N, C-alpha and C positions, 0 to 999 in steps of 0.2 A: 239345169237352167230354167225348164218349165216348172218344177216342183217349187224352186225358188220364187218365181214370179206368182204363182199360184199362192204362195205362202205370203207374199207382200201383199197381193191384192186382197186375201182375207183378212189381214192384220188391218188393212184401210178401211175395209168394210166394218170391221169390229170397232174401230176408233171413231169413225163418222156417222156409222148408222146405229145409234144407240141412244136410249132416253137415260142411260143411269147416270148416276152422280159420279164424279171423277174418283179415282181410288183412294185419294187422300181424304175423303169424306165417308168412305165405307167401313164398317166395322168388320174386322176379321183378324186372324191370328198373324197374317203377313202385312197388316197396315203400317205404312210408315209413319214415323214420329210426326206429329201435327205440325203444320207450319205457321199456326197463329191465325190461319185464315178463319177457321170456325170460331176462334175467339173473338176477333175483332169485326166479323161479319155483321152481326147485329148493329154495331156502333155507326157503320156507314151505311147500312141499308136505308134509313130515313132520309139523308141527304142524296142518296142515289135516286130514290124514289121520287124526290121532289124534281132533281135534274131531269128525270126520265118525263115527268109530268110537263116540265117546261119544254122539252124536245117534243113531245105531242103537240103542244099548241103552236111551236114555230112550225113542225112539220105540215101540220093541218093548214096554217096560213100560206106557206110556200105552195102547197098543192091546189089550193082553192084561188088564190089570188094571182100567183104568177104563171101558173100553169092551166087555171080555168078548169080544174078536175071537179067534178060534181062532188058534193058532199058525202053522197052515198058510198063513194070510193074512197075519198080522201080520210075520212075517219078511221074505217077499219085499217087502212094502209098504215097511217100514222099510229094508231093504237098499237098494232100488233108489234111494230118496230120498238116503240116506247117500252111496252111490257116486257119485250125479249131483254131489254137491259136488266131488268129485276131479276128476270128467269136466269140470266147468266151467272147470278151469284150462286146459283143452286144446280142448274144444268146448262153449263156453258156450251156444249156442242148443240143441243137442240135450239138454245136461244140464237146461235150462228147460223144454223139453217133458216130459222124464221126471219132474221134480218136480211139474209141472203135472197131467199125467196120473193120477199116483198121488193127487195131491189129489182129483181128479174121482171116481177109483175108490173112494177111501176114504170119501168122502161117501155112497155108495150102499150101505157095508155095514151089514146090519141090526145094531143094537145090542141084544141080548136084554134087557139091563138095564131099559131103559125102552121097548121096543116102537118106537122110531123110528130112522130114519137119524141117521148121525152129523153133527156138525156139519163143514163142508168142511174146516177146518184144525185140526189138533192143534198143540200147542205147538212141539214139535221140527219138525214138518211145515211150519209157517209159516217157523220160521227157517232151513230149508233152502231154502225155495223163494225167500225173501228173498234169503239168500246168492246163489243162481244168478241171479236176477233182477238184482242188484248187479253181477255178473261181465259180464252181456250189456250193462249200460249202460256199464260201463268201457271194454269193448273192442270193442263193436260200434257201428255208427252209431247216432246218437240216434232215427232213424225206426225201427229196429229195437228199440231199447230202449222207446219209446213203445208200439209195437204189442204188444210183449210184455206190458207193463203192461196194456194194454186188455183183452187176451185173459184174462190172469189175474184182473182185476178181474170181467169179465162171467161167467167161469165160476164164480168163488166165489160171486156173486150168485145164478146159476141154481142151484148146488147147495145154496144156503141157503134156497132157496123152500119146501122140505118143513118147514122150521122156523117158518114164519110170516113176519111182518114183519122187516124188517132190524134186528139186534140190535146192541149195542154192540160185542160182540166182532167183528162182521162188519167195522163201521166201523174198528176199531182194526186189524184185519187189512189193509184196503185203504189206511189211512193209512201203514201200515208199508211197504207194498211200493210206495208211491207216493214216500216219502222216500228209500227206498234207491235208486230209479231216479233221481231227481233228482241225488242225491249222486253216483252214478256217471257220469250224464251231465256233470255240472260238473268233475269229475276229469278225465274224459276231454277236455273242452274246455280245461281249464287245460293238460293236456299237449300237445295240439295247438298251443295259443299259444305255449308254451316252445319247441315244435320248430321252428315258423316263425320265431321269434325268432333261434334258433341257426342255421337255415339263412341268414336274412338278415344275420346277422354274419358268416357265412364268405363270404357274396357281397361284403358290404362290405370286409371285409379282402382278398379277391381283387382287387377294384376299386381299392382303395388301393394295393395292390401294383404293379397293372398301372401306374396313372397315376404312381405314384413313379419307376418303371422308365423311362417316357416321358419323365418330367421330367429325370432323369439323362442320358439319352441326349440329349436336346435341350441340355442344359448343356455336354456334352462337345463336342457338334457346334458349338455356338457359340465354344468355345474353341479348337477345332482350326481354325476359320475363318481365324485371322490366320496360322496355320501354313501352311495350303495355300494361302492367298492370297499369301503372301510368295514361294513356291517358284513359282506360277504367273507372278508378275511377273517374278522373275528369269528364267524361260524367255523371256517375250515379249521382254525387254530384250535378252537375249543373242542371240535370233534376229534382233533389229533390228540389232544392232552386227556380228555375224558377217560380214556381206558387205564391211564397211569394213576388216576385219582381214585379207582374202585378197587376194592379188594377182590381178587379173583373174579375179574370179569368174564362172563360167559362168552363163548364163540359167537353166539347171536349178537350179543351187545357189540363187541368188537367188529362184526361183520356190518351191522347197521351203522356204528360211528364211522367206519371206512366209507361206507356209501355216501354219507351225509358230507364227509370232507370232499371225497370224489365229485358230487354233485355240486358243491360250493365253488370247488376250483374251475370245474367245467363252465359254471354260470358265470364266474369271475373273467374267465378267458373270453368268453362269447360277448360280455359286457364290454370289455376292453376293446375288442374287434368291432363292434358296433359303433362305439365312441370314436375309434380311430377313423372310420369313415366321416363321422360328423366334423371331426377336428382336422380333415384333410385340406379344407379350404381356408381354415383358421390361420390368419397371419401373426397371431400373437406369438410372443417368445415363448420358448420352452418353460422358462421360469415363471412366467405368468399363468401358463396353462396349468401347471402342477401345484400352484400355490394352493395351501388351505383355504377352503371356501369359508367365508365370514359367518358368524354367528352373532346373536344379541349381545354377547359380551362386548363386542367391538363398536356397539352403538355409541359409546361416549367418545371413541376416537373420531368415528364419523362426525358426530355434531360438532366436535373441535375443530374438525377440518372446515367444515361450512361456516362456522363463525369466524375462522380465519378469513375466509373468502368475502367477509362483511355481511352475511346474513344473520338476523338476530333470531337466535332459536332457543326455545325454553323446551324441558322435557318433563314429563309426568308418569308416574307408574302406579297403578291401582292394583290390588290384589297381591298376593304373595307370589314373589318372583321364584320361579323354579326353571330347572333346565328341561327344554322341550327337545322332541324329536329334531335330527339334525335338519330334515327337510323343511320343517316349519320355522326354525331358526332361521336358515338361509333366505327361506321366501320372506318372512317378515323383514330381515335386514334389507333385502333387496328392495322391497316396496317402500320402505322408508327412504332408502338412498335415491330412488328414482322420484319420489315425491318432493324431497328436498331438491334436487336438480331442477325439477319443473318450477318450484318457487323461486329458485335462483335465476332462472332463465326468463319467466314470465311474469314475475311480481317484485321488480326491483323496489327495495326500500321496505318491503312488506315484514310484518313480525310472523313467525312460524312457530307452532307449537306441536310437540310430538307426544303422542300419549300412547301408552301400552297398558292394556287392561287383561289382567290373567284371570280367567274363570276356570272352573273345575273342567270343562269340556271344549274350551277355545281360548283362543287369544285375538283380542281386538287391537288392531293398529289403526290409529288417527292422526292424520297429519293435515293441519289447516292453518291456512296463511290469510292474514287481514287484506284489507285493500292496498294494492301497490300505490307507492306514492308519486310514480311518474310511469309513463308508458313504456312498455318493453320493447327494446329495439328488435328489428326483424331476426327471426331464428333461421339460419340457413337448413336446408334438409329436410326431410319427412320425420316429425317425431312419432315414436311408437312407445312412449313409454307406459301409457295407460293400458295399451295392448298387452305389453308385457307383464304388468301388474295383475291384469284380469287373468292372463293365463297362469300365473303363479297361483293366485286364489283358486281356480277352477281345478287345478291339478291336485289340490288338497282337499277338495270337495267343499271349499269355502265360497265366499262371496265377497264382491268387492263393488263399491259405490264411489263415484266421483262427480262433483259439479259444483256450481257457483253457491256461493253462500249469501244470504239477504244483504250484508254489508259489503258486497262486492269483492270478497275475497274468493278462496277455492278451498275446498275439503276433499280429502281422500280417506275412504275407511273400509278396512279390509277385517272380515272376520274369517279366521282360519282354525279349522279343528284341530285339537290337540290330542284327541284319544285315538291311538292307532286301533286299539280294540273294537271300536265302533263299527269297523266294516272288516268282514272274513275275506283274506285274501284268496282262500280256496275256493270261496263262491265265485269270485272273479275269473278264477283258472277254468272252473266248470263252464 
């Protein structure tokens, strides 16, 4: 119990006995997201300064004319309280202390007019102290604001004792200070809740993007399974048949070919085991799972289906068309398929052109659509077509670029390397 009380007192001392800026103004690795205070503070500083100047004039007038305080005391008292309002925008706790101490000092000024000490708050003084307390509640912890309110109330009651019983003016002043404190704490809590909501939304978006990326990679891996499995099966069969094609094969040759076949079979088994894990959560039918993966030979069929859905599509091929590696053919087909789907979804009424350019060491795929004739309807769900296309291009060591065209359309261009010999697989193994 004693340790807890000591900790509370130490915390209160750190909260109220400080000249530092609030935590939201400090630079550091644990700084909270900015509340906008630092952004809009310069905009309101000038009107607040003018208001403080008006309060200085009003406070001086009240002290000199209503309470007959000499100007030598009235000017510094009013000046300190007015300047504290501007200081509160940078150091709210010291500014509150300044207004509070001036309130206490003012209460003990003899008033010659009626031979008694002054009431603790003048009208301008109460306004300035309430404004400073509001900024403390808005920018500091609720514990700090509550303690500052308690100190202000206790000092106000003590300074009002020479006037006899608690008066209605004292109750009004205490109620005003309590209201501005509660409003400040509520606004601060609302901002904290909004900040946490923004942070949570950012984390959710990052998690969604990461999950989408993993889903796309799993889908690509499942599609490439048939391609890799086909090559491994061919290697296994060729290693098994090769000894029968040679005259009098040596034992070393038979042994090496048997080892090649055995390694191919084992690799194929492991590949199927890994892909079985990837497919364990796939709800697609077995017939769809094991269907042959498409190649560019089926591009005409794809374009025909899209035209049947109402999209105007033209195709063009540059260079000499030739068979490519199955992985390149599959990736090129999927990129065209996804780009056409995006055009149907986001560019209704537009014309689409699909271009394939065969070069000695690469295949360039370009899908561009014109400006849509009408606005696209809202598309439910989170689209990740561009993410999948980028993953397919990166998997082959290629590049993908997508963006709007000057005429209001959209373009997707992928450059896919077609020379498998450009990279040495053994180098990657090492």
